[in-house]
ZASE-500509 format. One record per residue (C-alpha): chain; x, z, y; residue in one letter. Coordinates in pm, whole numbers. Layout:
<recs>
REC A X Z Y A
...
</recs>
This chain:
<recs>
REC A -10227 14427 3319 M
REC A -10227 14606 3665 I
REC A -10544 14799 3553 A
REC A -10323 14939 3264 L
REC A -9992 14953 3427 G
REC A -10205 15209 3692 L
REC A -10327 15378 3415 L
REC A -9979 15411 3284 L
REC A -9877 15581 3597 V
REC A -10147 15795 3663 I
REC A -10139 15926 3280 I
REC A -9758 16004 3300 G
REC A -9811 16159 3614 G
REC A -10088 16355 3544 A
REC A -9916 16478 3252 V
REC A -9535 16542 3366 A
REC A -9788 16736 3616 A
REC A -9944 16960 3363 V
REC A -9621 17035 3171 I
REC A -9445 17170 3451 M
REC A -9704 17397 3522 A
REC A -9727 17486 3183 R
REC A -9357 17514 3201 S
REC A -9312 17755 3479 A
REC A -9603 17939 3378 Q
REC A -9507 18062 2969 E
REC A -9113 18110 3088 S
REC A -9247 18407 3221 S
REC A -9432 18590 2939 R
REC A -9249 18873 2686 T
REC A -9096 18750 2392 E
REC A -9204 18830 2095 V
REC A -9061 18849 1741 P
REC A -8919 18566 1542 E
REC A -9079 18400 1265 P
REC A -8995 18431 943 E
REC A -8640 18245 824 S
REC A -8897 18032 541 S
REC A -9047 17910 844 A
REC A -9016 17567 873 T
REC A -9120 17285 1117 F
REC A -9490 17258 1046 L
REC A -9545 17594 941 S
REC A -9470 17769 1283 T
REC A -9721 17495 1459 Q
REC A -10028 17677 1594 P
REC A -10357 17640 1480 T
REC A -10683 17448 1548 L
REC A -10956 17619 1814 F
REC A -10809 17932 1802 A
REC A -11066 18207 2031 V
REC A -10985 18517 2228 P
REC A -11246 18800 2121 D
REC A -11261 18908 2520 E
REC A -11204 18558 2675 P
REC A -11113 18529 3088 N
REC A -11431 18317 3165 V
REC A -11229 18345 3584 G
REC A -10927 18236 3425 A
REC A -10735 17857 3449 D
REC A -10699 17647 3202 I
REC A -10396 17751 3017 A
REC A -10212 17685 2623 A
REC A -10427 17789 2319 P
REC A -10399 18157 2284 V
REC A -10245 18088 1872 D
REC A -9955 17941 2104 V
REC A -9663 18167 2086 P
REC A -9538 18315 2451 P
REC A -9229 18102 2506 L
REC A -8938 18203 2682 H
REC A -8583 18059 2679 R
REC A -8290 18106 2501 S
REC A -8101 17772 2505 V
REC A -7924 17693 2816 P
REC A -8035 17482 3093 L
REC A -7737 17221 3046 F
REC A -7718 17202 2644 A
REC A -8125 17115 2755 E
REC A -8022 16858 3002 A
REC A -7709 16748 2759 L
REC A -8042 16703 2516 G
REC A -8229 16467 2754 Y
REC A -7948 16293 2861 I
REC A -7816 16178 2496 G
REC A -8173 16066 2426 G
REC A -8190 15872 2746 V
REC A -7874 15693 2635 L
REC A -8005 15609 2267 V
REC A -8291 15431 2407 L
REC A -8143 15286 2675 V
REC A -7892 15133 2423 A
REC A -8114 15018 2198 L
REC A -8318 14822 2509 G
REC A -7967 14619 2598 V
REC A -7942 14562 2190 I
REC A -8270 14436 2177 V
REC A -8205 14216 2512 Q
REC A -7848 14085 2459 E
REC A -7810 14086 2092 Y
REC A -8205 14084 1965 W
REC A -8165 13742 1825 S
REC A -7802 13703 1659 E
REC A -7878 14064 1406 L
REC A -8127 13861 1148 G
REC A -8375 14086 1016 V
REC A -8224 14303 813 A
REC A -8052 14392 1130 G
REC A -8350 14481 1350 R
REC A -8558 14646 1054 L
REC A -8246 14850 1007 A
REC A -8182 14936 1391 I
REC A -8572 14980 1485 S
REC A -8634 15199 1163 A
REC A -8312 15376 1193 G
REC A -8369 15467 1604 A
REC A -8706 15618 1478 A
REC A -8643 15781 1185 G
REC A -8308 15955 1394 G
REC A -8565 16055 1667 L
REC A -8775 16200 1419 F
REC A -8474 16376 1224 G
REC A -8313 16535 1527 L
REC A -8675 16691 1654 G
REC A -8757 16838 1312 A
REC A -8449 17009 1301 I
REC A -8567 17211 1629 L
REC A -8805 17481 1424 T
REC A -8764 17745 1684 V
REC A -9089 17722 1847 E
REC A -9092 17995 2070 R
REC A -8787 17809 2326 D
REC A -8987 17656 2616 V
REC A -8650 17421 2645 A
REC A -8669 17335 2267 I
REC A -9048 17276 2286 R
REC A -8964 17019 2570 R
REC A -8670 16892 2407 L
REC A -8846 16791 2094 R
REC A -9209 16665 2249 A
REC A -8908 16434 2366 F
REC A -8745 16319 2101 L
REC A -9093 16219 1936 W
REC A -9186 16057 2143 L
REC A -8911 15849 2155 G
REC A -8910 15823 1804 S
REC A -9333 15654 1816 A
REC A -9160 15397 2080 A
REC A -8890 15333 1823 A
REC A -9147 15312 1557 T
REC A -9389 15050 1804 G
REC A -9084 14860 1812 L
REC A -9012 14857 1388 L
REC A -9356 14761 1354 A
REC A -9308 14471 1624 G
REC A -9065 14382 1456 V
REC A -9284 14323 1108 V
REC A -9516 14145 1276 V
REC A -9281 13866 1429 V
REC A -9023 13873 1155 D
REC A -9222 13945 832 L
REC A -9580 13844 941 I
REC A -9396 13525 1081 D
REC A -9662 13590 1371 S
REC A -9578 13529 1727 H
REC A -9922 13590 1880 S
REC A -9853 13842 2264 T
REC A -10219 13986 2164 R
REC A -10125 14077 1821 T
REC A -9769 14201 1871 I
REC A -9881 14378 2139 A
REC A -10167 14537 1890 M
REC A -9919 14667 1637 A
REC A -9704 14804 1883 V
REC A -9920 15017 2069 A
REC A -10083 15128 1720 G
REC A -9781 15233 1546 A
REC A -9726 15422 1887 F
REC A -10025 15592 1861 A
REC A -10040 15653 1494 L
REC A -9749 15817 1536 Q
REC A -9847 16008 1822 C
REC A -10129 16141 1651 G
REC A -9996 16241 1345 L
REC A -9744 16438 1544 L
REC A -10004 16633 1783 W
REC A -10307 16675 1553 R
REC A -10535 16823 1825 N
REC A -10256 17104 1884 R
REC A -10112 17183 2226 F
REC A -9802 16913 2220 R
REC A -9873 16709 2606 P
REC A -9661 16488 2535 L
REC A -9773 16339 2217 Q
REC A -10164 16408 2289 Q
REC A -10076 16154 2581 A
REC A -9903 15886 2358 G
REC A -10206 15919 2183 F
REC A -10412 15818 2395 V
REC A -10283 15574 2591 I
REC A -10138 15399 2261 G
REC A -10478 15413 2145 S
REC A -10666 15272 2496 A
REC A -10397 14981 2474 V
REC A -10420 14893 2125 F
REC A -10866 14968 2192 L
REC A -10794 14664 2459 A
REC A -10573 14479 2241 T
REC A -10746 14480 1892 L
REC A -11103 14341 2119 I
REC A -10928 14106 2364 D
REC A -10825 13937 2015 Q
REC A -11195 13800 1951 F
REC A -11401 13857 2368 T
REC A -11322 13887 2685 H
REC A -11268 14118 2935 N
REC A -11594 14266 2918 G
REC A -11625 14421 2638 P
REC A -11322 14527 2643 I
REC A -11393 14716 2969 G
REC A -11679 14848 2763 V
REC A -11499 15026 2457 A
REC A -11225 15162 2747 L
REC A -11507 15306 2893 W
REC A -11697 15471 2625 M
REC A -11320 15537 2486 F
REC A -11238 15731 2839 G
REC A -11590 15905 2850 A
REC A -11572 16075 2489 A
REC A -11194 16232 2634 L
REC A -11363 16287 2946 V
REC A -11658 16477 2766 V
REC A -11441 16614 2441 G
REC A -11257 16791 2763 G
REC A -11486 16950 2929 L
REC A -11636 17115 2609 R
REC A -11362 17228 2488 R
REC A -11310 17025 2193 A
REC A -10942 16856 2250 I
REC A -10660 17152 2270 V
REC A -10532 17105 2675 D
REC A -10892 16951 2829 P
REC A -10700 16901 3126 T
REC A -10461 16541 3010 I
REC A -10759 16428 2809 A
REC A -11002 16471 3099 E
REC A -10736 16348 3361 V
REC A -10691 16073 3086 A
REC A -11005 15973 2996 G
REC A -11107 15972 3349 A
REC A -10841 15651 3423 A
REC A -10919 15464 3094 I
REC A -11250 15463 3217 A
REC A -11219 15371 3551 Y
REC A -10944 15097 3412 A
REC A -11261 14984 3168 G
REC A -11491 14917 3497 C
REC A -11211 14714 3672 A
REC A -11148 14469 3328 Y
REC A -11592 14502 3303 I
REC A -11607 14378 3701 I
REC A -11382 14070 3619 S
REC A -11665 14009 3358 G
REC A -11947 14102 3481 W
REC A -11887 14126 3816 M
REC A -12270 14301 3862 G
REC A -12322 14529 3631 F
REC A -11909 14582 3638 G
REC A -11929 14713 3990 E
REC A -12262 14927 3954 M
REC A -12099 15096 3642 L
REC A -11828 15126 3818 A
REC A -11995 15335 4143 V
REC A -12196 15555 3900 T
REC A -11854 15609 3669 T
REC A -11692 15708 4061 A
REC A -12005 15963 4107 W
REC A -11987 16092 3744 A
REC A -11598 16218 3800 L
REC A -11688 16380 4074 V
REC A -11990 16583 3931 A
REC A -11725 16844 3723 P
REC A -11643 16930 4079 A
REC A -11892 16946 4304 F
REC A -12252 17043 4034 V
REC A -12313 17435 3947 R
REC A -12447 17352 3646 G
REC A -12104 17188 3482 I
REC A -11881 17410 3353 R
REC A -11477 17348 3480 A
REC A -11231 17574 3563 E
REC A -11105 17595 3906 R
REC A -10804 17346 3784 T
REC A -11039 17076 3650 E
REC A -11284 17136 3942 Q
REC A -10952 17008 4180 I
REC A -10837 16702 3928 L
REC A -11227 16577 3917 F
REC A -11269 16598 4312 G
REC A -10974 16403 4397 I
REC A -10956 16166 4064 I
REC A -11393 16120 4213 G
REC A -11324 16106 4539 G
REC A -11014 15828 4493 I
REC A -11284 15642 4241 A
REC A -11575 15618 4569 L
REC A -11308 15495 4848 V
REC A -11187 15262 4626 I
REC A -11519 15161 4449 T
REC A -11808 15212 4737 M
REC A -11670 14951 4998 P
REC A -11668 14679 4725 G
REC A -12006 14783 4554 V
REC A -12161 14772 4903 I
REC A -12051 14390 4980 G
REC A -12112 14292 4695 Y
REC A -12486 14358 4705 F
REC A -12549 14392 5115 A
REC A -12432 14020 5069 F
REC A -12758 13912 4941 E
REC A -13002 14178 4953 A
REC A -12851 14414 5254 G
REC A -13164 14612 5353 I
REC A -13195 14669 4976 A
REC A -12848 14792 4963 T
REC A -12894 15006 5301 G
REC A -13157 15137 5203 L
REC A -13009 15232 4823 V
REC A -12769 15413 5015 V
REC A -12932 15598 5272 W
REC A -13125 15739 5022 A
REC A -12823 15876 4792 G
REC A -12679 16005 5158 G
REC A -13025 16157 5182 A
REC A -12990 16330 4853 V
REC A -12647 16482 4879 V
REC A -12705 16579 5190 L
REC A -13033 16756 5037 F
REC A -12813 16923 4789 L
REC A -12559 17086 5044 G
REC A -12823 17142 5230 A
REC A -12942 17353 4950 R
REC A -12662 17548 4844 N
REC A -12696 17355 4481 M
REC A -12369 17268 4483 V
REC A -11992 17423 4439 R
REC A -11928 17260 4843 V
REC A -12164 17236 5055 P
REC A -12035 17105 5322 L
REC A -11816 16867 5159 L
REC A -12185 16751 5018 A
REC A -12359 16793 5396 E
REC A -12061 16588 5572 V
REC A -12095 16320 5281 M
REC A -12464 16279 5269 G
REC A -12455 16217 5658 A
REC A -12163 15976 5613 A
REC A -12381 15805 5347 L
REC A -12714 15783 5619 L
REC A -12511 15625 5881 I
REC A -12361 15366 5679 I
REC A -12678 15286 5427 G
REC A -12832 15261 5787 A
REC A -12593 14995 5944 A
REC A -12517 14862 5581 V
REC A -12871 14680 5660 C
REC A -12782 14470 5946 G
REC A -12651 14262 5702 A
REC A -12990 14107 5647 Q
REC A -13133 14179 5957 N
REC A -13000 14252 6279 A
REC A -13331 14374 6432 G
REC A -13387 14646 6178 F
REC A -13069 14808 6142 A
REC A -13016 14975 6509 P
REC A -13375 15058 6507 L
REC A -13370 15263 6141 F
REC A -12982 15376 6251 G
REC A -13147 15562 6604 L
REC A -13417 15692 6394 V
REC A -13132 15869 6129 T
REC A -12936 15953 6434 A
REC A -13238 16162 6577 I
REC A -13319 16276 6240 G
REC A -12975 16465 6193 L
REC A -12967 16514 6585 V
REC A -13321 16736 6452 A
REC A -13153 16892 6159 L
REC A -12843 16967 6355 G
REC A -13050 17227 6535 T
REC A -13134 17411 6172 R
REC A -12923 17767 6051 A
REC A -12628 17615 5876 G
REC A -12653 17248 5965 L
REC A -12513 17224 6306 A
REC A -12246 17025 6197 I
REC A -12550 16710 6133 M
REC A -12566 16741 6532 S
REC A -12199 16570 6512 L
REC A -12256 16289 6318 F
REC A -12621 16253 6499 G
REC A -12398 16158 6849 S
REC A -12207 15978 6661 A
REC A -12505 15759 6548 A
REC A -12648 15764 6904 L
REC A -12298 15615 7044 L
REC A -12297 15350 6736 V
REC A -12687 15285 6757 N
REC A -12742 15263 7134 V
REC A -12493 14978 7210 P
REC A -12618 14764 6907 W
REC A -12983 14815 6986 A
REC A -12913 14695 7368 I
REC A -12722 14418 7237 H
REC A -13006 14259 7007 H
REC A -13300 14321 7188 F
REC A -13150 14279 7551 Y
REC A -12957 13907 7573 P
REC A -12787 13744 7851 G
REC A -12512 13872 8073 R
REC A -12796 14055 8254 G
REC A -12770 14271 7993 R
REC A -12397 14465 8076 T
REC A -12507 14734 8352 P
REC A -12813 14784 8124 L
REC A -12582 14900 7803 L
REC A -12347 15082 8071 I
REC A -12618 15281 8216 L
REC A -12753 15378 7892 V
REC A -12479 15447 7707 S
REC A -12301 15641 7985 G
REC A -12668 15850 7930 L
REC A -12576 15894 7568 V
REC A -12247 15990 7602 I
REC A -12385 16265 7854 L
REC A -12619 16399 7675 G
REC A -12374 16437 7344 V
REC A -12155 16629 7549 A
REC A -12389 16864 7705 V
REC A -12524 16962 7285 M
REC A -12150 16996 7148 L
REC A -12111 17170 7525 A
REC A -12437 17416 7390 R
REC A -12362 17398 7027 S
REC A -12008 17424 6994 G
REC A -11972 17779 6919 T
REC A -12274 17776 6633 R
REC A -12060 17469 6477 I
REC A -11735 17725 6449 R
REC A -11903 17980 6309 D
REC A -12128 17771 6079 E
REC A -11821 17556 5973 V
REC A -11531 17852 5966 G
REC A -11434 18003 5666 P
REC A -11681 18339 5712 K
REC A -11925 18148 5671 H
REC A -11841 17914 5347 D
REC A -11756 18208 5157 H
REC A -12098 18359 5235 M
REC A -12242 18025 5138 R
REC A -12070 18001 4827 H
REC A -12149 18345 4742 A
REC A -12561 18259 4756 A
</recs>
């Protein structure tokens, strides 16, 4: 439930951000001729998968080109009153459900839920001016409320007519009805709220359906596959407004990993960290076609997933296989560092930083199994990073090598020279290392600033 709650929060925030960005962009466009008088709310909808004659490769993701340009003809206060009225209807419905639901009887419960669903849908259907940004938002809001009332109606049918009081069955019916109505209204057109409602409802329906027969592991696998399909569909432009599909798919896939971890610990941990790296890939790998907006979103989502997942995964496997886990982390860092050094990723400097950090962490993790091997391996890694720092374009590696020396030299002395007599030696060697690091940084400081600066970074991107 916590995972589903976080899923709703993440997707809801993403949808709100997308809608606000779309509204700001679309409201600045020029007006177009009004639709014919015979047009209805269905006939004025944008068609599916319209492709522009001359696509703008460098542009960010925008609404499909068949969506008419929008302008504002409805006063702001009228739109606000519409939202307030819709919220009051939903609040009143919630109060009725909480206070008087058991006293209404079956007919009353069916009438209220069906009336709310039909009324909100009808109000949205009346708003046929598709070219007005305010009316489009208001209609989407009303239809989302109608879908929620339809879910309530489905719950009433399950409890009162089918006489099933299982929480799983009720949740499955509510989510299924909500997703079905949102999906029918969306039908792969530019309607962000309905698209998000369909995705969220489908994920909850899928989870509750499988929960009828099995445990968390298979639920997580199903959610992961559903989320992965959304991400791939968004990247391949098989879904209108791919941004919502990608953000929602990433959140659902990661929520699926949480379910898998609770059922199959080892497999779930591996899948979680693999998923996190896969989410980062569109932001870094040059071969994956992604717009600037997608790169930023995947970078943020994947980065958060890595920060959350990596410590737990490393700790879980290092408990029984410290050296093997450390070597795997170290090898992964070497690969990331290599890709950054060869400019094979979109942000080489960030890849180099991540790779160097993973090298140091991997060497340290080996200490969970062998306290003598880890500091020696760390010293070798530190010396290697310092050596890499002497190469053109990799001066920042000397910083990480210096930090690794400051950690591993005292660690090695502490391990190999036990007893009270080691204290002077520890102080002496540590002081010499610090002096050496200071001299090295002083001599290479200008080169580090030049290589890390924006001008050099721009040249590396161009290469």
